[in-house]
C-alpha positions as YAML, in Angstrom:
chain: A
units: angstrom
residues:
- id: 1
  name: MET
  ca: [109.34, 116.35, 95.22]
- id: 2
  name: THR
  ca: [110.19, 120.00, 95.80]
- id: 3
  name: GLU
  ca: [112.60, 120.02, 98.78]
- id: 4
  name: VAL
  ca: [111.49, 122.23, 101.98]
- id: 5
  name: THR
  ca: [113.43, 124.51, 103.88]
- id: 6
  name: LYS
  ca: [114.18, 124.12, 107.84]
- id: 7
  name: ASP
  ca: [111.38, 126.85, 108.41]
- id: 8
  name: LEU
  ca: [108.47, 124.35, 107.85]
- id: 9
  name: MET
  ca: [107.34, 123.00, 111.10]
- id: 10
  name: LEU
  ca: [105.35, 119.59, 110.94]
- id: 11
  name: PHE
  ca: [103.93, 118.38, 114.37]
- id: 12
  name: SER
  ca: [101.64, 115.47, 115.05]
- id: 13
  name: GLY
  ca: [98.97, 114.63, 117.30]
- id: 14
  name: ARG
  ca: [98.88, 111.08, 118.95]
- id: 15
  name: SER
  ca: [96.07, 109.88, 116.83]
- id: 16
  name: ASN
  ca: [98.27, 108.81, 113.89]
- id: 17
  name: VAL
  ca: [101.84, 109.33, 114.52]
- id: 18
  name: PRO
  ca: [102.90, 106.45, 112.34]
- id: 19
  name: LEU
  ca: [101.53, 108.39, 109.09]
- id: 20
  name: ALA
  ca: [102.86, 111.69, 110.52]
- id: 21
  name: GLU
  ca: [106.53, 109.82, 110.89]
- id: 22
  name: ALA
  ca: [106.12, 108.76, 107.04]
- id: 23
  name: ILE
  ca: [105.28, 112.12, 105.79]
- id: 24
  name: ALA
  ca: [108.16, 113.88, 107.56]
- id: 25
  name: GLN
  ca: [110.55, 111.24, 106.13]
- id: 26
  name: ILE
  ca: [109.40, 111.90, 102.51]
- id: 27
  name: LEU
  ca: [109.71, 115.70, 103.26]
- id: 28
  name: ASN
  ca: [113.38, 115.15, 104.60]
- id: 29
  name: VAL
  ca: [112.35, 116.93, 107.72]
- id: 30
  name: LYS
  ca: [111.80, 115.68, 111.65]
- id: 31
  name: LEU
  ca: [108.69, 116.11, 113.54]
- id: 32
  name: SER
  ca: [108.94, 119.24, 115.65]
- id: 33
  name: ARG
  ca: [108.75, 118.84, 119.27]
- id: 34
  name: VAL
  ca: [105.10, 119.16, 121.36]
- id: 35
  name: LYS
  ca: [104.27, 117.71, 124.78]
- id: 36
  name: ILE
  ca: [100.82, 116.48, 124.72]
- id: 37
  name: THR
  ca: [99.43, 114.95, 128.02]
- id: 38
  name: THR
  ca: [96.21, 114.02, 129.49]
- id: 39
  name: PHE
  ca: [95.30, 114.73, 132.81]
- id: 40
  name: ALA
  ca: [93.73, 112.18, 135.52]
- id: 41
  name: ASN
  ca: [90.21, 113.86, 134.81]
- id: 42
  name: GLY
  ca: [90.64, 113.41, 131.11]
- id: 43
  name: GLU
  ca: [91.41, 117.25, 130.30]
- id: 44
  name: VAL
  ca: [94.10, 117.65, 127.49]
- id: 45
  name: PHE
  ca: [97.14, 119.85, 127.78]
- id: 46
  name: ALA
  ca: [99.53, 120.68, 124.81]
- id: 47
  name: ARG
  ca: [102.52, 122.71, 125.00]
- id: 48
  name: TYR
  ca: [105.13, 123.04, 121.86]
- id: 49
  name: LYS
  ca: [108.54, 122.62, 123.02]
- id: 50
  name: GLN
  ca: [110.47, 124.92, 120.69]
- id: 51
  name: SER
  ca: [109.45, 128.39, 119.55]
- id: 52
  name: VAL
  ca: [106.79, 128.72, 116.73]
- id: 53
  name: ARG
  ca: [106.55, 132.12, 116.24]
- id: 54
  name: GLY
  ca: [106.07, 133.32, 112.70]
- id: 55
  name: SER
  ca: [106.08, 129.86, 111.31]
- id: 56
  name: ASP
  ca: [104.22, 128.06, 108.78]
- id: 57
  name: LEU
  ca: [103.10, 125.16, 111.01]
- id: 58
  name: PHE
  ca: [101.44, 121.71, 109.99]
- id: 59
  name: ILE
  ca: [99.51, 119.74, 112.35]
- id: 60
  name: ILE
  ca: [98.74, 116.03, 111.42]
- id: 61
  name: GLN
  ca: [95.87, 114.38, 113.09]
- id: 62
  name: SER
  ca: [93.43, 111.85, 112.39]
- id: 63
  name: VAL
  ca: [90.05, 112.67, 114.15]
- id: 64
  name: SER
  ca: [89.11, 109.08, 115.04]
- id: 65
  name: ASN
  ca: [89.53, 106.45, 117.45]
- id: 66
  name: TYR
  ca: [92.99, 105.41, 118.33]
- id: 67
  name: GLU
  ca: [94.77, 103.62, 120.92]
- id: 68
  name: GLY
  ca: [94.43, 105.48, 123.75]
- id: 69
  name: GLY
  ca: [91.66, 107.71, 122.90]
- id: 70
  name: SER
  ca: [88.54, 108.45, 121.35]
- id: 71
  name: VAL
  ca: [87.56, 110.49, 118.32]
- id: 72
  name: ASN
  ca: [86.49, 113.48, 120.78]
- id: 73
  name: ASP
  ca: [89.79, 112.92, 122.39]
- id: 74
  name: ALA
  ca: [91.60, 113.24, 118.90]
- id: 75
  name: LEU
  ca: [89.36, 116.39, 117.93]
- id: 76
  name: MET
  ca: [89.88, 118.18, 121.29]
- id: 77
  name: GLU
  ca: [93.69, 117.55, 120.96]
- id: 78
  name: LEU
  ca: [93.58, 119.27, 117.52]
- id: 79
  name: LEU
  ca: [91.49, 122.32, 118.82]
- id: 80
  name: ILE
  ca: [93.98, 122.67, 121.75]
- id: 81
  name: MET
  ca: [97.21, 122.37, 119.84]
- id: 82
  name: CYS
  ca: [95.66, 125.05, 116.83]
- id: 83
  name: ASP
  ca: [95.00, 127.23, 119.89]
- id: 84
  name: ALA
  ca: [98.47, 126.73, 121.56]
- id: 85
  name: ALA
  ca: [99.90, 127.26, 118.03]
- id: 86
  name: LYS
  ca: [97.95, 130.67, 117.70]
- id: 87
  name: ARG
  ca: [98.77, 132.08, 121.02]
- id: 88
  name: ALA
  ca: [102.38, 131.56, 120.37]
- id: 89
  name: SER
  ca: [102.24, 133.81, 117.39]
- id: 90
  name: SER
  ca: [102.56, 131.07, 114.37]
- id: 91
  name: HIS
  ca: [102.45, 132.95, 111.14]
- id: 92
  name: PHE
  ca: [99.83, 130.13, 109.40]
- id: 93
  name: ILE
  ca: [98.31, 127.03, 110.81]
- id: 94
  name: THR
  ca: [97.36, 124.19, 108.60]
- id: 95
  name: ALA
  ca: [95.44, 121.60, 109.91]
- id: 96
  name: VAL
  ca: [96.20, 118.03, 107.98]
- id: 97
  name: ILE
  ca: [93.08, 116.24, 109.05]
- id: 98
  name: THR
  ca: [93.68, 112.62, 107.45]
- id: 99
  name: HIS
  ca: [90.07, 111.62, 108.64]
- id: 100
  name: PHE
  ca: [87.51, 114.53, 109.35]
- id: 101
  name: GLY
  ca: [85.56, 113.13, 112.20]
- id: 102
  name: TYR
  ca: [81.67, 113.83, 112.19]
- id: 103
  name: SER
  ca: [81.79, 114.39, 108.55]
- id: 104
  name: ARG
  ca: [78.98, 112.01, 108.09]
- id: 105
  name: GLN
  ca: [76.35, 114.39, 109.99]
- id: 106
  name: ASP
  ca: [76.71, 116.86, 107.31]
- id: 107
  name: LYS
  ca: [72.89, 117.99, 107.09]
- id: 108
  name: LYS
  ca: [69.78, 117.36, 108.86]
- id: 109
  name: SER
  ca: [68.26, 114.05, 107.91]
- id: 110
  name: ALA
  ca: [65.10, 114.60, 110.28]
- id: 111
  name: ALA
  ca: [63.63, 117.52, 112.35]
- id: 112
  name: ARG
  ca: [65.83, 118.42, 115.67]
- id: 113
  name: GLU
  ca: [69.10, 116.96, 114.35]
- id: 114
  name: PRO
  ca: [72.40, 118.69, 114.75]
- id: 115
  name: ILE
  ca: [74.63, 119.35, 111.52]
- id: 116
  name: THR
  ca: [77.78, 118.28, 113.59]
- id: 117
  name: GLY
  ca: [80.22, 118.62, 110.70]
- id: 118
  name: LYS
  ca: [79.79, 122.39, 110.50]
- id: 119
  name: LEU
  ca: [80.35, 122.68, 114.33]
- id: 120
  name: VAL
  ca: [83.57, 121.04, 113.88]
- id: 121
  name: ALA
  ca: [84.22, 123.39, 111.12]
- id: 122
  name: ASP
  ca: [83.46, 126.55, 113.51]
- id: 123
  name: MET
  ca: [85.35, 124.88, 116.22]
- id: 124
  name: LEU
  ca: [88.70, 124.99, 114.27]
- id: 125
  name: THR
  ca: [87.86, 128.26, 112.75]
- id: 126
  name: VAL
  ca: [87.71, 129.66, 116.30]
- id: 127
  name: SER
  ca: [90.94, 127.38, 117.46]
- id: 128
  name: GLY
  ca: [92.85, 129.22, 114.75]
- id: 129
  name: VAL
  ca: [93.14, 127.23, 111.79]
- id: 130
  name: ASP
  ca: [93.97, 129.05, 108.35]
- id: 131
  name: ARG
  ca: [93.92, 126.17, 106.05]
- id: 132
  name: VAL
  ca: [92.78, 122.66, 106.16]
- id: 133
  name: ILE
  ca: [94.17, 119.48, 104.17]
- id: 134
  name: THR
  ca: [92.18, 116.47, 104.11]
- id: 135
  name: VAL
  ca: [91.58, 113.34, 102.39]
- id: 136
  name: ASP
  ca: [87.92, 111.87, 100.92]
- id: 137
  name: LEU
  ca: [85.66, 113.81, 102.97]
- id: 138
  name: HIS
  ca: [82.13, 112.18, 103.10]
- id: 139
  name: GLN
  ca: [80.75, 114.61, 101.10]
- id: 140
  name: GLY
  ca: [82.68, 117.20, 99.23]
- id: 141
  name: GLN
  ca: [80.58, 120.07, 100.01]
- id: 142
  name: ILE
  ca: [81.60, 119.98, 103.61]
- id: 143
  name: GLN
  ca: [84.34, 122.33, 102.21]
- id: 144
  name: GLY
  ca: [81.77, 125.06, 102.29]
- id: 145
  name: PHE
  ca: [81.70, 124.87, 106.00]
- id: 146
  name: PHE
  ca: [84.84, 126.82, 106.12]
- id: 147
  name: ASP
  ca: [85.82, 130.37, 105.17]
- id: 148
  name: GLN
  ca: [89.32, 129.32, 105.01]
- id: 149
  name: PRO
  ca: [91.06, 127.28, 101.98]
- id: 150
  name: VAL
  ca: [90.23, 123.67, 102.03]
- id: 151
  name: ASN
  ca: [92.37, 121.33, 100.18]
- id: 152
  name: HIS
  ca: [90.45, 118.26, 99.53]
- id: 153
  name: LEU
  ca: [92.53, 115.50, 98.26]
- id: 154
  name: THR
  ca: [91.39, 112.07, 97.02]
- id: 155
  name: ALA
  ca: [92.90, 108.48, 97.53]
- id: 156
  name: LEU
  ca: [91.41, 107.35, 94.24]
- id: 157
  name: PRO
  ca: [94.54, 107.03, 92.18]
- id: 158
  name: ILE
  ca: [95.97, 105.22, 95.02]
- id: 159
  name: PHE
  ca: [93.43, 102.55, 94.57]
- id: 160
  name: ALA
  ca: [93.49, 102.42, 90.88]
- id: 161
  name: SER
  ca: [97.44, 101.85, 91.01]
- id: 162
  name: TYR
  ca: [96.70, 99.08, 93.33]
- id: 163
  name: PHE
  ca: [94.64, 97.32, 91.73]
- id: 164
  name: SER
  ca: [96.01, 98.17, 87.84]
- id: 165
  name: ASN
  ca: [99.11, 96.33, 89.41]
- id: 166
  name: MET
  ca: [96.83, 93.07, 89.97]
- id: 167
  name: ASN
  ca: [96.11, 92.81, 86.49]
- id: 168
  name: LEU
  ca: [92.50, 91.56, 87.23]
- id: 169
  name: GLU
  ca: [89.82, 91.05, 84.36]
- id: 170
  name: ASN
  ca: [86.42, 91.82, 83.72]
- id: 171
  name: VAL
  ca: [86.47, 94.30, 86.36]
- id: 172
  name: CYS
  ca: [83.44, 96.53, 87.31]
- id: 173
  name: ILE
  ca: [83.77, 99.39, 90.28]
- id: 174
  name: VAL
  ca: [80.47, 99.06, 92.43]
- id: 175
  name: SER
  ca: [79.23, 102.34, 94.41]
- id: 176
  name: PRO
  ca: [77.60, 101.10, 97.57]
- id: 177
  name: ASP
  ca: [75.04, 103.83, 97.26]
- id: 178
  name: VAL
  ca: [73.68, 106.65, 95.06]
- id: 179
  name: GLY
  ca: [75.73, 109.05, 97.06]
- id: 180
  name: ARG
  ca: [79.07, 107.44, 96.22]
- id: 181
  name: ALA
  ca: [78.41, 107.12, 92.52]
- id: 182
  name: LYS
  ca: [80.53, 110.16, 91.47]
- id: 183
  name: ALA
  ca: [83.71, 109.00, 92.97]
- id: 184
  name: ALA
  ca: [83.18, 105.22, 91.89]
- id: 185
  name: LYS
  ca: [82.84, 106.71, 88.29]
- id: 186
  name: LYS
  ca: [85.85, 108.40, 88.61]
- id: 187
  name: LEU
  ca: [87.43, 105.23, 89.72]
- id: 188
  name: ALA
  ca: [85.86, 103.22, 86.99]
- id: 189
  name: ASP
  ca: [87.23, 106.13, 84.46]
- id: 190
  name: ILE
  ca: [90.78, 105.82, 85.70]
- id: 191
  name: MET
  ca: [90.77, 101.96, 85.35]
- id: 192
  name: ASP
  ca: [88.97, 102.13, 82.40]
- id: 193
  name: CYS
  ca: [86.47, 99.65, 83.54]
- id: 194
  name: ASP
  ca: [82.54, 98.97, 83.98]
- id: 195
  name: LEU
  ca: [80.37, 100.75, 86.78]
- id: 196
  name: ALA
  ca: [77.49, 99.24, 88.70]
- id: 197
  name: ILE
  ca: [75.49, 101.51, 91.60]
- id: 198
  name: MET
  ca: [73.76, 99.83, 94.61]
- id: 199
  name: HIS
  ca: [70.67, 101.34, 96.11]
- id: 200
  name: LYS
  ca: [71.02, 101.45, 99.75]
- id: 201
  name: SER
  ca: [68.61, 102.39, 102.45]
- id: 202
  name: ARG
  ca: [69.30, 102.78, 106.49]
- id: 203
  name: PRO
  ca: [66.48, 101.91, 108.77]
- id: 204
  name: ALA
  ca: [68.82, 102.78, 111.66]
- id: 205
  name: HIS
  ca: [72.01, 104.30, 112.20]
- id: 206
  name: ASN
  ca: [74.92, 101.55, 111.36]
- id: 207
  name: GLU
  ca: [72.03, 99.49, 109.79]
- id: 208
  name: SER
  ca: [71.75, 99.15, 106.00]
- id: 209
  name: GLU
  ca: [69.86, 97.20, 103.41]
- id: 210
  name: VAL
  ca: [70.87, 96.95, 99.59]
- id: 211
  name: SER
  ca: [67.27, 96.70, 97.61]
- id: 212
  name: ASN
  ca: [68.71, 96.61, 94.04]
- id: 213
  name: VAL
  ca: [72.08, 96.67, 91.93]
- id: 214
  name: ILE
  ca: [71.97, 98.78, 89.01]
- id: 215
  name: GLY
  ca: [74.11, 97.34, 86.23]
- id: 216
  name: ASP
  ca: [75.40, 93.77, 85.10]
- id: 217
  name: VAL
  ca: [77.77, 92.56, 87.44]
- id: 218
  name: GLU
  ca: [77.49, 88.84, 86.48]
- id: 219
  name: GLY
  ca: [80.68, 87.05, 86.24]
- id: 220
  name: MET
  ca: [82.46, 90.25, 86.82]
- id: 221
  name: THR
  ca: [85.31, 90.90, 89.22]
- id: 222
  name: CYS
  ca: [83.43, 93.55, 91.39]
- id: 223
  name: ILE
  ca: [85.54, 96.22, 93.61]
- id: 224
  name: ILE
  ca: [83.26, 97.99, 95.93]
- id: 225
  name: ASN
  ca: [84.64, 101.56, 96.58]
- id: 226
  name: ASP
  ca: [83.54, 103.56, 99.75]
- id: 227
  name: ASP
  ca: [85.00, 106.52, 101.95]
- id: 228
  name: ILE
  ca: [84.48, 104.97, 105.31]
- id: 229
  name: ILE
  ca: [84.17, 101.17, 106.46]
- id: 230
  name: ASP
  ca: [82.72, 101.61, 110.09]
- id: 231
  name: THR
  ca: [80.75, 98.76, 111.44]
- id: 232
  name: GLY
  ca: [81.18, 96.99, 108.00]
- id: 233
  name: GLY
  ca: [77.19, 96.64, 107.65]
- id: 234
  name: SER
  ca: [76.86, 98.41, 104.49]
- id: 235
  name: ILE
  ca: [80.08, 96.26, 103.08]
- id: 236
  name: VAL
  ca: [78.25, 92.80, 104.02]
- id: 237
  name: ALA
  ca: [75.01, 93.75, 102.46]
- id: 238
  name: GLY
  ca: [76.68, 94.96, 99.30]
- id: 239
  name: VAL
  ca: [78.65, 91.85, 99.04]
- id: 240
  name: GLN
  ca: [75.54, 89.49, 99.58]
- id: 241
  name: ALA
  ca: [73.67, 91.54, 97.04]
- id: 242
  name: LEU
  ca: [76.81, 91.29, 94.47]
- id: 243
  name: LYS
  ca: [76.93, 87.47, 95.26]
- id: 244
  name: LEU
  ca: [73.09, 87.10, 94.41]
- id: 245
  name: LYS
  ca: [73.51, 89.01, 91.04]
- id: 246
  name: GLY
  ca: [76.07, 86.39, 90.25]
- id: 247
  name: ALA
  ca: [79.22, 88.63, 90.50]
- id: 248
  name: GLY
  ca: [82.55, 86.69, 90.64]
- id: 249
  name: ASP
  ca: [85.20, 87.93, 93.16]
- id: 250
  name: VAL
  ca: [84.69, 90.79, 95.13]
- id: 251
  name: TYR
  ca: [87.20, 93.36, 96.54]
- id: 252
  name: VAL
  ca: [86.48, 96.19, 98.91]
- id: 253
  name: CYS
  ca: [88.53, 99.60, 98.93]
- id: 254
  name: ALA
  ca: [87.84, 102.23, 101.34]
- id: 255
  name: THR
  ca: [89.50, 105.57, 102.44]
- id: 256
  name: HIS
  ca: [89.11, 105.62, 106.01]
- id: 257
  name: GLY
  ca: [89.14, 102.08, 107.96]
- id: 258
  name: LEU
  ca: [87.34, 102.86, 111.15]
- id: 259
  name: PHE
  ca: [86.51, 99.24, 111.88]
- id: 260
  name: SER
  ca: [84.17, 99.77, 115.02]
- id: 261
  name: GLY
  ca: [82.92, 96.87, 116.95]
- id: 262
  name: SER
  ca: [83.16, 93.66, 115.46]
- id: 263
  name: ALA
  ca: [83.85, 94.80, 111.80]
- id: 264
  name: PHE
  ca: [86.97, 92.80, 111.17]
- id: 265
  name: GLU
  ca: [85.02, 89.50, 112.39]
- id: 266
  name: ARG
  ca: [82.22, 90.50, 109.99]
- id: 267
  name: LEU
  ca: [83.99, 91.37, 106.89]
- id: 268
  name: ASP
  ca: [86.48, 88.35, 107.66]
- id: 269
  name: ALA
  ca: [83.61, 86.16, 107.86]
- id: 270
  name: GLU
  ca: [82.27, 87.33, 104.24]
- id: 271
  name: ASP
  ca: [83.17, 86.21, 100.72]
- id: 272
  name: ILE
  ca: [85.59, 88.82, 99.98]
- id: 273
  name: LYS
  ca: [89.02, 88.49, 98.56]
- id: 274
  name: GLU
  ca: [90.54, 91.57, 99.89]
- id: 275
  name: VAL
  ca: [89.72, 94.55, 102.01]
- id: 276
  name: ILE
  ca: [92.24, 97.49, 101.24]
- id: 277
  name: VAL
  ca: [92.28, 100.76, 103.31]
- id: 278
  name: CYS
  ca: [94.42, 103.68, 103.45]
- id: 279
  name: ASP
  ca: [96.30, 104.91, 106.76]
- id: 280
  name: THR
  ca: [94.43, 107.80, 107.06]
- id: 281
  name: VAL
  ca: [93.30, 106.14, 110.28]
- id: 282
  name: PRO
  ca: [95.52, 103.62, 112.35]
- id: 283
  name: VAL
  ca: [94.89, 100.19, 111.93]
- id: 284
  name: PRO
  ca: [96.25, 97.78, 114.59]
- id: 285
  name: PRO
  ca: [99.18, 95.90, 112.83]
- id: 286
  name: GLU
  ca: [98.11, 92.59, 113.81]
- id: 287
  name: ARG
  ca: [94.84, 93.08, 111.97]
- id: 288
  name: LEU
  ca: [96.73, 93.59, 108.66]
- id: 289
  name: ASN
  ca: [96.90, 90.03, 107.76]
- id: 290
  name: GLY
  ca: [95.00, 87.56, 105.49]
- id: 291
  name: LYS
  ca: [92.43, 89.58, 103.37]
- id: 292
  name: PHE
  ca: [93.41, 93.06, 105.03]
- id: 293
  name: LYS
  ca: [95.60, 95.34, 103.19]
- id: 294
  name: LYS
  ca: [96.86, 98.88, 103.77]
- id: 295
  name: VAL
  ca: [98.16, 101.47, 101.25]
- id: 296
  name: SER
  ca: [99.89, 104.88, 102.43]
- id: 297
  name: VAL
  ca: [98.62, 108.31, 101.45]
- id: 298
  name: ALA
  ca: [101.72, 109.43, 102.94]
- id: 299
  name: PRO
  ca: [103.57, 110.39, 99.39]
- id: 300
  name: LEU
  ca: [100.17, 112.24, 98.90]
- id: 301
  name: LEU
  ca: [99.93, 114.39, 101.89]
- id: 302
  name: ALA
  ca: [103.76, 115.12, 101.63]
- id: 303
  name: GLN
  ca: [103.34, 116.42, 98.11]
- id: 304
  name: ALA
  ca: [100.15, 118.53, 99.43]
- id: 305
  name: ILE
  ca: [102.26, 120.16, 102.31]
- id: 306
  name: SER
  ca: [105.35, 120.60, 100.36]
- id: 307
  name: ASN
  ca: [103.29, 122.68, 97.57]
- id: 308
  name: VAL
  ca: [101.20, 124.56, 100.11]
- id: 309
  name: PHE
  ca: [104.46, 125.71, 102.26]
- id: 310
  name: ASN
  ca: [106.34, 126.65, 98.39]
- id: 311
  name: ASN
  ca: [103.17, 128.43, 97.26]
- id: 312
  name: VAL
  ca: [103.09, 125.92, 94.41]
- id: 313
  name: SER
  ca: [99.42, 124.77, 92.86]
- id: 314
  name: VAL
  ca: [97.96, 122.01, 94.69]
- id: 315
  name: SER
  ca: [95.24, 121.69, 91.77]
- id: 316
  name: GLU
  ca: [97.05, 118.56, 90.30]
- id: 317
  name: LEU
  ca: [96.42, 116.61, 93.56]
- id: 318
  name: PHE
  ca: [92.81, 117.08, 93.20]
- id: 319
  name: ASP
  ca: [92.93, 115.54, 89.70]
- id: 320
  name: PRO
  ca: [92.15, 111.59, 89.84]
- id: 321
  name: ASP
  ca: [94.53, 111.50, 87.19]
- id: 322
  name: PHE
  ca: [97.58, 112.33, 89.53]
- id: 323
  name: ALA
  ca: [100.19, 109.56, 89.39]
- id: 324
  name: LEU
  ca: [102.04, 109.12, 92.67]
...
């Protein structure tokens, strides 16, 4: 890791402080000081407690629910921090958005719907963001919502390393739907194993049905790979479909573990060996037991921040063959 200088300023919002602290430790810097307060009426206030004039400033925030706030609170907090940095004459503001909230609203699927992912990108632009670093967007095309540079990282090598160390046999990577097939294929290529694709439909929001499994999964150790686990409905439907096709052990890995509602209970009740997520979204520590596991993207994000700050190429971090 290239050592950074004291001029790098690393700040954290309130939504994922443990990840920000882990990144700071790897970079051998301290998190810079910022005061963030929520007033009695719900409004958010942010003030930097040290000069940021002329600085290359990195703000780490997960746009997701967290203890003490909602996804909208996290988004507004990030926007306010960026605006405060811009008005304090920062030289360059990089938003390190570990989970890009509203990324699933990336297109109009029916008449009179919003494209909220684009709206969020526009708000970030107005707030003063000069660059975005993020991990596993729901759709890579969201990068085009920005006129600023977007460094889109992937957790696929982290998952590949995790499963490779388990020495599993007869492995098949399973895409939960056609839209995830390209990413699942990359993971299968890294691990040199088979690929299967499920055909999924959504009769309503947060509901899913699997009508078919394309590929031979009978007797295979299946690893379902997705970008987000929200209510767990898609995963439950996928596991049940695989079991009907004669699959052996089933593992699940996803970059962002939102675990909304009764997701933990739903997944715990299914015949799943392990559910592995990254720390892009904070997961309650008491939930990380039994079949629920966590891997960290802190080394990946720390390397990206270091490379950006030192004007070193970041392209190697987009390559699934990049080894942490």
